[in-house]
LUMKEVEX-244363 format. One line per field, with one value per atom (N, C-alpha, C): residue number from 1; atom name; x, y, z. Coordinates in steps of 0.1 Angstrom, whole numbers. Layout:
# LUMKEVEX-244363
num (NUM, ...)
atomo (CA, ...)
east (X, ...)
north (Y, ...)
up (Z, ...)
# end
This chain:
# LUMKEVEX-244363
num (1, 1, 1, 2, 2, 2, 3, 3, 3, 4, 4, 4, 5, 5, 5, 6, 6, 6, 7, 7, 7, 8, 8, 8, 9, 9, 9, 10, 10, 10, 11, 11, 11, 12, 12, 12, 13, 13, 13, 14, 14, 14, 15, 15, 15, 16, 16, 16, 17, 17, 17, 18, 18, 18, 19, 19, 19, 20, 20, 20, 21, 21, 21, 22, 22, 22, 23, 23, 23, 24, 24, 24, 25, 25, 25, 26, 26, 26, 27, 27, 27, 28, 28, 28, 29, 29, 29, 30, 30, 30, 31, 31, 31, 32, 32, 32, 33, 33, 33, 34, 34, 34, 35, 35, 35, 36, 36, 36, 37, 37, 37, 38, 38, 38, 39, 39, 39, 40, 40, 40, 41, 41, 41, 42, 42, 42, 43, 43, 43, 44, 44, 44, 45, 45, 45, 46, 46, 46, 47, 47, 47, 48, 48, 48, 49, 49, 49, 50, 50, 50, 51, 51, 51, 52, 52, 52, 53, 53, 53, 54, 54, 54, 55, 55, 55, 56, 56, 56, 57, 57, 57, 58, 58, 58, 59, 59, 59, 60, 60, 60, 61, 61, 61, 62, 62, 62, 63, 63, 63, 64, 64, 64, 65, 65, 65, 66, 66, 66, 67, 67, 67, 68, 68, 68, 69, 69, 69, 70, 70, 70, 71, 71, 71, 72, 72, 72, 73, 73, 73, 74, 74, 74, 75, 75, 75)
atomo (N, CA, C, N, CA, C, N, CA, C, N, CA, C, N, CA, C, N, CA, C, N, CA, C, N, CA, C, N, CA, C, N, CA, C, N, CA, C, N, CA, C, N, CA, C, N, CA, C, N, CA, C, N, CA, C, N, CA, C, N, CA, C, N, CA, C, N, CA, C, N, CA, C, N, CA, C, N, CA, C, N, CA, C, N, CA, C, N, CA, C, N, CA, C, N, CA, C, N, CA, C, N, CA, C, N, CA, C, N, CA, C, N, CA, C, N, CA, C, N, CA, C, N, CA, C, N, CA, C, N, CA, C, N, CA, C, N, CA, C, N, CA, C, N, CA, C, N, CA, C, N, CA, C, N, CA, C, N, CA, C, N, CA, C, N, CA, C, N, CA, C, N, CA, C, N, CA, C, N, CA, C, N, CA, C, N, CA, C, N, CA, C, N, CA, C, N, CA, C, N, CA, C, N, CA, C, N, CA, C, N, CA, C, N, CA, C, N, CA, C, N, CA, C, N, CA, C, N, CA, C, N, CA, C, N, CA, C, N, CA, C, N, CA, C, N, CA, C, N, CA, C, N, CA, C, N, CA, C, N, CA, C)
east (1056, 1051, 1061, 1063, 1073, 1066, 1069, 1063, 1072, 1066, 1074, 1069, 1078, 1074, 1079, 1073, 1078, 1076, 1085, 1085, 1082, 1071, 1068, 1070, 1079, 1083, 1071, 1073, 1062, 1061, 1048, 1045, 1047, 1051, 1052, 1039, 1038, 1026, 1028, 1021, 1022, 1010, 1013, 1003, 1006, 998, 1000, 1006, 1012, 1017, 1031, 1035, 1049, 1054, 1065, 1070, 1074, 1074, 1079, 1094, 1098, 1111, 1116, 1108, 1111, 1110, 1119, 1119, 1116, 1105, 1101, 1099, 1103, 1101, 1098, 1093, 1092, 1078, 1077, 1064, 1068, 1065, 1059, 1069, 1064, 1072, 1082, 1094, 1104, 1111, 1115, 1123, 1137, 1141, 1154, 1163, 1157, 1165, 1156, 1163, 1156, 1152, 1140, 1135, 1143, 1146, 1153, 1167, 1174, 1187, 1185, 1175, 1172, 1169, 1160, 1155, 1167, 1176, 1187, 1197, 1199, 1208, 1202, 1188, 1181, 1182, 1180, 1180, 1194, 1204, 1218, 1224, 1218, 1223, 1223, 1234, 1235, 1226, 1222, 1214, 1199, 1195, 1181, 1173, 1162, 1154, 1140, 1135, 1122, 1112, 1103, 1093, 1079, 1077, 1064, 1056, 1044, 1036, 1038, 1047, 1049, 1040, 1036, 1028, 1036, 1029, 1035, 1046, 1042, 1052, 1064, 1063, 1074, 1083, 1076, 1083, 1091, 1086, 1093, 1105, 1103, 1114, 1125, 1122, 1132, 1139, 1132, 1138, 1147, 1143, 1152, 1165, 1163, 1175, 1184, 1179, 1187, 1194, 1188, 1194, 1200, 1201, 1207, 1200, 1187, 1179, 1174, 1173, 1167, 1158, 1145, 1135, 1138, 1141, 1143, 1156, 1166, 1179, 1189, 1198, 1209, 1218, 1221, 1230, 1244)
north (-1435, -1443, -1444, -1455, -1456, -1460, -1453, -1455, -1462, -1471, -1479, -1475, -1473, -1468, -1478, -1478, -1484, -1474, -1474, -1465, -1473, -1469, -1475, -1466, -1470, -1461, -1458, -1447, -1443, -1454, -1457, -1467, -1481, -1483, -1497, -1504, -1516, -1524, -1534, -1531, -1539, -1549, -1561, -1571, -1578, -1575, -1581, -1571, -1576, -1568, -1564, -1552, -1547, -1546, -1552, -1553, -1539, -1536, -1524, -1522, -1509, -1505, -1511, -1511, -1517, -1506, -1506, -1498, -1507, -1504, -1513, -1504, -1510, -1503, -1514, -1510, -1518, -1524, -1531, -1537, -1551, -1561, -1561, -1555, -1550, -1543, -1554, -1549, -1558, -1550, -1557, -1550, -1547, -1535, -1531, -1526, -1524, -1518, -1515, -1508, -1505, -1490, -1487, -1473, -1464, -1469, -1461, -1456, -1464, -1460, -1450, -1452, -1442, -1429, -1428, -1416, -1409, -1417, -1411, -1404, -1411, -1405, -1393, -1393, -1382, -1370, -1372, -1360, -1354, -1363, -1358, -1352, -1354, -1350, -1334, -1328, -1314, -1308, -1315, -1310, -1312, -1317, -1320, -1306, -1306, -1294, -1298, -1295, -1299, -1287, -1288, -1277, -1281, -1293, -1298, -1289, -1285, -1277, -1262, -1258, -1244, -1239, -1226, -1220, -1220, -1220, -1221, -1211, -1198, -1187, -1189, -1193, -1195, -1206, -1217, -1229, -1226, -1218, -1215, -1206, -1196, -1188, -1195, -1205, -1213, -1222, -1228, -1236, -1228, -1216, -1207, -1203, -1200, -1197, -1209, -1220, -1233, -1237, -1236, -1241, -1229, -1217, -1206, -1201, -1202, -1198, -1184, -1177, -1163, -1163, -1163, -1163, -1174, -1186, -1198, -1199, -1189, -1190, -1192, -1202, -1205, -1193, -1189, -1177, -1182)
up (-301, -312, -323, -329, -340, -353, -364, -376, -386, -393, -403, -417, -426, -439, -450, -461, -473, -484, -494, -505, -517, -524, -537, -548, -558, -569, -578, -585, -595, -606, -608, -619, -614, -602, -597, -596, -600, -598, -587, -576, -564, -563, -561, -558, -545, -535, -522, -513, -502, -491, -494, -489, -490, -475, -472, -458, -454, -441, -435, -439, -441, -444, -457, -467, -480, -491, -500, -512, -524, -531, -542, -555, -566, -579, -589, -601, -612, -614, -626, -630, -634, -626, -612, -602, -591, -581, -575, -573, -567, -556, -546, -535, -540, -538, -543, -531, -520, -509, -496, -487, -475, -475, -472, -472, -463, -451, -441, -446, -454, -459, -470, -478, -489, -483, -473, -467, -460, -454, -447, -457, -468, -478, -485, -487, -493, -484, -471, -462, -460, -461, -459, -472, -483, -496, -497, -501, -502, -512, -522, -533, -531, -519, -516, -516, -523, -523, -520, -508, -504, -505, -515, -517, -514, -508, -505, -496, -500, -492, -494, -502, -504, -515, -514, -524, -537, -549, -562, -564, -561, -563, -555, -542, -534, -538, -543, -548, -560, -569, -581, -578, -569, -565, -559, -550, -544, -554, -564, -574, -583, -587, -595, -588, -575, -567, -565, -563, -561, -573, -585, -597, -605, -600, -606, -619, -619, -631, -629, -640, -640, -652, -650, -661, -671, -666, -674, -681, -678, -684, -673, -676, -666, -665, -653, -650, -650)
# end
């Protein structure tokens, strides 16, 4: 099975249908690119930090380690 995605940016106002593999942003929402290209670049980026689904304490610890923070102070 193959899934098709579209990505709608935060605050975008969509009226009507959004085509598969589309990246839309704005008010009113406008197509600005292809979702597949955005996701590919996001996954390959060295600074990508995925904390979705992690418990809060684990998420905060991972963020502090990733950004070099210690008790809110940059090390």
